[in-house]
N, C-alpha and C positions, 0 to 999 in steps of 0.2 A: 234225340230224334224228334220227340214231340215238341220241344221248344223250337227247334229248327223249322218244323212245319208251321207252327204258329207265327213265327216271324215272317215266313214266306207269305202266309195269308195276309199279314199286316202290311205287306209291301216293303219289308226291310231285308233285302237280300244279303247285305253284308252280315247282319246279325244271324241270319239263317245259316250262312256258310260257316260262321264261327262255331255254331252249335252242331252243324253237320260234321265238322272236323273232330269235335269232341265225341260225337256219336260213333264215327268210324273207329276211333281209338278204343272206345268201350266195346264195340262190336267184335273186335279182335279176340276178346276174352270169351265170347260165346262159343258154345259147342257147334260142331258141324252137323247140326240136326235140323229138323224142320223149322223150329222157332228161330234159331240163329240165322238160317237162310232167309226167312221172311223179313227179319230185321235188316239184314244186309241188302236185300232187294228193295226195301222201302227207302233206305238211304240212297241207293243208286237212282231210284225213280225221282226222288226229290232233287238230287244233283242235276239230273237231266232237265227237270222242269225249270230249275233256276238258270241253267245254261240257255235254255230256249227263251226264257223271259229277258235275257240280256243283262242279268245282274253281274256285277264285277266281283272277281275273286279277291279276297284279302291278301 
């Protein structure tokens, strides 16, 4: 997730999406607790931001 956010800030949406895909996979292993929900919410917010910025999906 952090790498995806860094790539997004650097203007590299393809790299950001690659790391978001990996983060989504890892987030599936998190518990359905407050921490897991915060991580999944952060992933969704970054996906929305990338979509709004017009980045292309790999």
